[in-house]
C-alpha angles and dihedrals in degrees: 000000000000112000125177119240088243094068114108122233089249090055091045091053094048091046091055092047092048098041094112092049093047094050094048102046095169099026099122099036114043136051131190116228133175112270123250093263093061111104100189118348147328129228122261110213134199094229136016095272136093087229093057120108116272112242097185144301135286108214128206109275092029129100141194131208113268114232104169147304139266128176109300094352141078118218112225139177119238120219087257090060094251116135117236141161139244129189117265089214090067103033145054136213112232129186116238097180115124113246118260112274118245110275095031107130134205125188130203117198118199096196123217101235096153114250104006144049131277125162130184122187123195125197133167089254105028149029120213135185124198111190128324118197143122139197096209105028111047096146113147139199114027089354095058102124095202094052088046088055093050090052092048097052098033111022092170094056114127105152136049109199097194131019114186125193112201091195136329104261114130094244087063105037111023094099097042103085090067089052089057092048095043099046139035104254117196104185133021119193120200129160090236093231113151118253126168109211132121090231092057091045090052089052094049090049089053090051090051094048092047090053094225120159106261117215125193136162091242104053136045131202118331140056111305132174120251106203133193130198097211112093117256092240090059090063103045096276097305112152126265092230133030127199103227126193104227126205125196118329116261113258134157092261115123117263118207120234095179137293109341095002135092141152129219132187109226098179122037123170131153098169119127113268133171088242122035088214082085089063095056113143107230110209131194119199119201107201117175104309097338136085126215120194119204114194105179105195095328109154143203093214135269122000108290139144110283091245089068117098117252115271114260113272093011116135094255090048093050092047090052091051099045109024118025093140091046097053095055107119143162094221127035122193095206120241123253097003094293096308124160085241087077144030101057112185093243089058093045090051091053092049092048095194124175095202128045126190125197119192110197145127146191100287110109121233097216104308095339129088110199145264102053112227092227090060093046091053093050092049093048089051094056104034148338115311122209122186136190096203099072114135095353094167094050090045095061096082100022109132091212094062121114113247134018127342113202118229090219108073091209090062097048114133129214120241137062098086112076110037113159118230117197116190120201116193122180109252095009139092122269113267121206125191137164119238135239096351 
């Protein structure tokens, strides 16, 4: 197993102990079965190719353990333990996890980090982070507001099972390197789209030093180079290329988080765009009997009134075309901080959420401070709206806030006052509270 020199002995030991778990991400939870159109059986092949030797047959009514996914093929484990492959065109991945028992609770925290997005999800069997960045509060080390929040709500936390980066803008990643240094992180999920910024390079370097399995939509298992065009000297001496240990390639197949819980990427795109918002990984969490949809900065196109249809080929447009049944959710973390570039009414109607969360703050994006009031009004008309940006000015010096308070009033930062906690309990209604105020 390749491990970077920056990995601590503690991390190295835990990586060795957990090697079987890490290499079989979905082993306990998903099975591959022949699809409904199979009459008798499908071939099991040695490699992901129709020219590969046939190792046997998977008959209707039978199943094999799901290990991962590559283009056109599912990776499976044979009863002997040998890995093999079956065609996606003739098979399905099905979850075999038992449902969560009544009373089992999950909690999603949309953390008030000022102008940005940071989400922490707790389950009885997992801990997950989706983004953590800010435009106005990028303090690191013991002043990292997101890490301070994690320590406040879960002081015994030592491991993050999954860390997902929607896209590499600073208001989504600036606070993540400290998470990688503070906690043992098993899996990092990133679209793989190229982005030349020192902040993104710092994040990638932290992933490499932590030794987490790095998943993208462009590479499969193995050690692959992650290269940057900016010179090393422009980013404090960080290298121009990093050797990254990749896990399974990102697909839209479900990924188990434990009994009754899974995650699924509904939009995956690593193609070059003029704006990496167009590469946002859209994630759906299935927790007990509820769905939560996390949009990152996924957009519907240029700034327009929410009643306008999504622009052709925008993320919201493509999700409406391909996946209307998949985007239905009970909770929607609204795209792009409540901007008019997202949240068109046609998309909101297809999602059908009861609760909407906007994470935003006082820092202006160009000439616009988000959220847009037009978007807020639409959301309040169709469901319950929850926001992290309430009373940002009063929050700056509030002694009850989570994270640092600067002694110099002129250096006070927003954030830390209005994090949104959403509690999902099997068999019960969704509960939403603000923390700590």
